[in-house]
C-alpha positions in Angstrom: -25.2 30.4 -13.6 -27.2 32.7 -11.4 -28.8 31.0 -8.3 -32.4 31.3 -7.4 -33.5 33.5 -4.8 -34.1 30.8 -2.5 -31.1 29.0 -3.3 -29.1 32.2 -2.6 -30.7 32.7 0.6 -30.2 29.1 1.8 -26.3 29.5 0.6 -26.2 32.6 2.8 -27.6 31.0 5.9 -25.4 28.0 5.5 -22.2 30.2 5.7 -23.1 30.7 9.3 -21.9 27.2 10.7 -21.5 27.2 14.7 -22.7 25.3 17.6 -26.0 25.7 19.0 -24.8 25.3 22.6 -22.2 28.1 22.2 -24.9 30.6 20.6 -27.9 29.6 22.9 -29.2 32.7 24.4 -26.8 35.0 22.5 -28.1 38.2 20.4 -28.0 38.0 16.7 -25.0 40.4 16.7 -23.0 38.1 19.0 -23.8 35.3 16.8 -22.1 37.1 13.9 -18.9 37.5 16.0 -19.1 33.9 17.3 -19.3 32.9 13.6 -16.1 35.0 12.6 -14.3 33.6 15.6 -15.4 29.9 14.5 -14.2 30.2 11.0 -10.9 31.6 12.1 -11.1 34.8 10.5 -9.1 37.6 12.1 -9.6 39.8 9.1 -12.0 42.8 9.7 -13.4 45.6 7.6 -14.3 49.1 8.5 -17.7 50.5 8.2 -16.9 52.1 4.8 -15.6 48.7 3.5 -18.8 47.0 4.5 -20.9 49.9 3.0 -19.2 49.5 -0.2 -19.2 45.7 0.1 -23.0 45.6 0.7 -24.2 48.6 -1.2 -25.8 50.1 1.9 -25.0 53.5 3.4 -23.0 53.8 6.6 -25.9 55.5 8.2 -27.9 52.1 7.4 -25.3 50.1 8.8 -25.2 52.0 11.9 -29.0 51.7 12.2 -29.0 48.0 11.8 -26.3 48.0 14.6 -28.9 50.2 16.9 -31.5 47.7 16.1 -29.3 44.7 17.2 -28.8 43.2 13.9 -25.1 43.9 13.6 -22.4 44.3 16.0 -18.9 45.8 15.4 -15.9 45.6 17.7 -14.2 48.9 18.1 -10.5 49.6 17.6 -8.5 51.6 20.0 -9.5 55.0 18.1 -13.1 54.0 18.3 -13.6 52.9 14.7 -16.1 50.0 13.9 -14.5 46.8 12.7 -17.0 44.1 11.2 -16.2 40.5 10.7 -16.1 39.7 6.8 -19.0 37.3 7.3 -21.1 40.4 8.2 -21.4 41.2 4.5 -23.5 37.7 4.0 -25.6 38.8 7.1 -26.3 42.0 5.6 -27.3 40.7 2.4 -29.7 38.3 4.2 -31.3 41.1 6.0 -31.8 43.0 2.7 -33.3 39.9 0.8 -35.5 39.4 3.8 -36.6 43.0 3.7 -37.5 42.7 -0.1 -39.4 39.4 0.6 -41.4 41.6 2.8 -40.1 41.0 6.4 -39.6 43.7 8.7 -36.3 44.4 10.6 -38.1 43.2 13.8 -39.1 39.9 12.1 -35.6 39.4 10.7 -34.1 40.1 14.2 -36.6 37.7 15.6 -35.8 34.9 13.1 -31.9 35.2 13.1 -31.5 33.0 16.5 -34.0 30.6 15.0 -31.8 30.3 11.9 -28.5 29.7 13.8 -30.0 27.2 15.9 -31.6 25.4 12.8 -28.4 25.5 11.0 -26.3 23.8 13.9 -29.0 21.1 13.6 -28.9 20.8 9.9 -32.3 22.4 9.7 -31.7 25.8 8.2 -33.6 24.9 4.9 -36.6 23.6 6.5 -36.7 26.6 9.0 -36.4 29.2 6.2 -39.0 27.4 4.3 -41.4 27.5 7.3 -40.5 31.3 7.9 -41.5 31.9 4.2 -44.7 30.0 4.6 -45.7 32.1 7.6 -45.0 35.3 5.8 -47.1 33.9 2.8 -50.0 33.2 5.1 -49.8 36.6 6.7 -49.8 38.4 3.2 -52.7 36.2 1.9 -54.6 37.4 5.3 -53.7 41.0 4.2 -54.9 40.5 0.7 -58.3 39.1 1.9 -58.6 42.0 4.3 -57.9 44.5 1.4 -60.2 42.7 -0.7 -63.2 43.2 1.7 -62.1 46.9 2.1 -62.2 47.3 -1.6 -65.5 45.8 -1.7 -66.9 48.1 1.0 -65.4 51.1 -0.8 -67.0 50.2 -4.3 -70.3 49.5 -2.5 -70.3 52.9 -0.6 -69.4 54.9 -3.8 -72.6 53.4 -5.3 -74.6 55.0 -2.5 -76.3 58.6 -2.8 -74.2 59.5 0.5 -71.2 57.2 0.6 -70.5 58.3 4.4 -73.9 57.6 5.8 -73.9 55.2 8.9 -75.1 52.0 8.0 -77.3 50.3 10.7 -76.0 47.0 12.4 -72.5 47.3 10.7 -73.5 45.5 7.7 -72.3 46.5 4.1 -74.8 48.9 2.6 -76.7 47.8 -0.5 -77.0 50.4 -3.4 -80.3 51.6 -3.9 
């Protein structure tokens, strides 16, 4: 049976179980590495394996790394090695982008989610993040609706680009 989008997101967030004390002040990429260590996972994957597992290009993964969303350890020959849990993190990032979050918003939310997970509040935190995003989308829709009304009104004028006194929406003749 396929999980709902919310259940899938909650499942992915719950996979990152670590203590808030150890992670306090750490970057999101440091937290991924801490999660791998906490779960006792010594197996790593190279960037090509991570790209295959996530469906992203190597360039996209490198971009996420430059943005501070991912961190790879380096082997002696300079190859990137990623913790297996990085697959779930990349899937979370992609899902958040599909839901309209920017990479900056994702990076800002990760520390909050990890702290909430340690306190058992991850589901509540995710719901709050989604509610804030929904509010922002509603505000944007309202702004676009006002803009659409202005454009329709101006199209009805003889000269649509004529300045309107006092900034009010011009009434059609």
